[in-house]
C-alpha positions in Angstrom: -2.4 -74.5 -40.8 -0.2 -76.7 -43.1 -1.6 -79.6 -45.1 0.2 -82.1 -47.3 -1.0 -84.1 -50.3 0.3 -87.4 -49.1 -1.4 -89.5 -46.4 -4.4 -88.7 -44.2 -4.9 -85.2 -43.0 -4.4 -86.3 -39.4 -1.0 -87.7 -40.1 0.2 -84.9 -42.5 -1.4 -81.7 -41.3 -0.4 -79.4 -38.5 -1.1 -76.1 -36.9 1.7 -73.5 -37.2 1.2 -71.1 -34.2 3.2 -67.9 -34.5 3.7 -65.3 -31.8 4.1 -61.5 -32.2 7.8 -62.0 -31.1 8.4 -64.3 -34.1 8.4 -67.6 -32.3 6.7 -70.6 -33.9 5.1 -73.7 -32.4 4.2 -76.7 -34.6 1.3 -78.8 -33.4 0.6 -81.9 -35.5 -3.0 -83.0 -35.8 -2.0 -86.3 -34.4 -1.0 -84.6 -31.1 -3.5 -85.3 -28.2 -3.9 -81.6 -27.4 -5.4 -80.8 -30.9 -9.0 -81.2 -29.8 -8.5 -78.7 -27.0 -6.6 -76.4 -29.3 -9.3 -76.4 -31.9 -11.9 -75.6 -29.2 -9.8 -72.6 -28.1 -9.1 -71.4 -31.6 -12.8 -71.5 -32.5 -13.5 -68.9 -29.7 -11.2 -66.3 -31.3 -13.0 -63.5 -33.1 -12.5 -63.9 -36.8 -11.2 -67.5 -36.7 -12.1 -69.1 -40.0 -13.9 -72.2 -38.8 -15.3 -73.0 -42.3 -11.8 -72.9 -43.8 -10.6 -75.3 -41.1 -13.3 -77.7 -42.1 -12.4 -77.4 -45.8 -8.7 -78.0 -45.0 -9.4 -81.1 -43.0 -10.8 -82.7 -46.1 -8.0 -81.4 -48.3 -5.4 -83.5 -50.1 -3.3 -80.5 -51.3 0.0 -79.2 -49.9 -0.6 -75.7 -48.7 -0.2 -73.3 -45.8 -3.3 -71.3 -44.9 -3.8 -68.6 -42.4 -7.0 -69.3 -40.3 -6.6 -66.4 -37.8 -4.6 -63.2 -37.3 -4.6 -61.1 -34.2 -6.7 -58.1 -35.2 -4.7 -55.8 -32.8 -1.5 -56.5 -34.7 -3.1 -55.5 -38.0 -4.0 -52.1 -36.6 -0.4 -51.5 -35.4 1.1 -52.0 -38.8 
């Protein structure tokens, strides 16, 4: 997840979704699919739901990892 210091979190935050093949998808929090996406992310084992809630209230510019595929970590 990426957050920015300027503006509201909904206008200046986004999910950065990366694939094992190196492809990235940016989903702004203002996109209509975000509610559905958050619901799906919360079902992933190890997803850091508490950190997501902290970031929603953040006014800092940062990139934070909320979830990593545990099967990829074992293959490294």
